N, C-alpha and C positions, 0 to 999 in steps of 0.2 A: 708134462707134471702137472698133478692137482696142487692147488696152492695149499700150504700148510699154515695153519691158523692156531693162536693159543692166545689165552687173555690175557689182557696186561693189568693195569692196577685196578681196575673196577670193570664191572659187569657193562659198560657202556663204549668200552674199548677192547680193541684186539689187535695182534700184530698179524700181518700177513706175510708171508713169502712166498714169492712166485716166480718162475721161470718165463722170460717172454722174449721175443725177437723183436727189435727195434731197429729199424732202417737196415734190416740184414746183420744184424748184430745180435747175437746172445747174450741177454742181459739178466741177471737176479734182482729183483725188486723186494726190497724190506719196507714195508709201510703201515702206518697205523691207520685202522678204521675204526669210525664212530658207529653207533646205533643212530640213524636217522630217525625223524618223526614217523616214518612208514614202517619201523621195525626193521629196514633194512639195512645193510653195513654200505657206507660210504667212504672213500677214500679223504684222508687229510693230506697237506701238503707236507707232512711230516714224515719223512723217509728217505730211504737210500736206494739208488739204482746205479748197480755198479756191472762191468762187463764180467762174463763167465770166468774169464783169465784172471780179473782183479778178485773175484769170489776167491777162487781156488789160494790166491796168495793170504786173504783176510781169514780163511779156513785155517792156514797154516800159522799165521799168526795169534789167532786166539787157541789155538789148540797148544802153543809155546807158552802164553799168557796163563793158561789153566794147569800147567803141570807145574 
């Protein structure tokens, strides 16, 4: 799965959502990236990494909150 990116509060930050495998466990990583001095995107410590199973529960909770 290709990472999904969208702008945050300003043009120097964006949020990236990606699917990864960490120590054999499928994870969803939601992280804030910043524009570095070389005009590339670097990750910050601000973010969330959860298991795929927990992400499915989060999705259901968000859908319930948004209705």
